[in-house]
C-alpha positions in Angstrom: 0.2 0.1 -0.1 2.8 2.6 0.8 4.5 1.4 -2.4 1.4 2.6 -4.5 1.6 5.9 -2.6 4.9 6.6 -3.6 4.4 5.8 -7.0 1.4 8.1 -7.1 3.3 10.7 -5.6 6.1 10.5 -8.0 3.8 10.6 -11.0 2.1 13.7 -9.4 5.5 15.3 -9.2 6.6 14.6 -12.6 3.1 15.5 -13.9 3.6 18.8 -12.2 7.1 19.4 -13.5 5.5 18.8 -17.2 2.6 21.2 -16.6 0.0 18.8 -16.4 -2.0 20.3 -13.5 -5.0 18.1 -13.4 -3.2 14.7 -13.8 -0.9 16.2 -10.9 -3.8 16.8 -8.7 -5.6 13.7 -9.3 -2.5 11.5 -8.6 -1.7 13.7 -5.4 -5.4 13.3 -4.3 -4.9 9.4 -4.8 -1.7 9.3 -3.0 -3.2 11.0 -0.2 -6.2 8.7 -0.2 -3.7 5.7 0.0 -1.7 7.2 2.7 -4.2 7.6 4.8 -5.6 3.9 4.2 -2.1 2.8 5.0 -1.9 4.7 8.4 -5.4 3.5 9.5 -4.4 -0.2 8.7 -1.0 0.2 10.4 -2.7 1.6 13.5 -5.2 -1.2 13.3 -2.5 -3.9 12.9 -0.6 -2.3 15.7 -3.8 -2.2 18.1 -4.8 -5.9 17.2 -1.0 -7.2 17.9 -1.4 -5.6 21.2 -4.8 -7.0 22.0 -3.4 -10.3 21.1 -0.4 -10.4 23.3 -2.9 -10.1 26.4 
């Protein structure tokens, strides 16, 4: 999941450098959503691991 976030972030940066504003904004939005999903899943996994050790 984090890999795809980095890929979309790189695509957004390259598109922004080349002047493709719409594509850059879309790729940045996708990267932001994927990063938030990654954070939620990481926190859920951490909490589940703590609960399982008890």
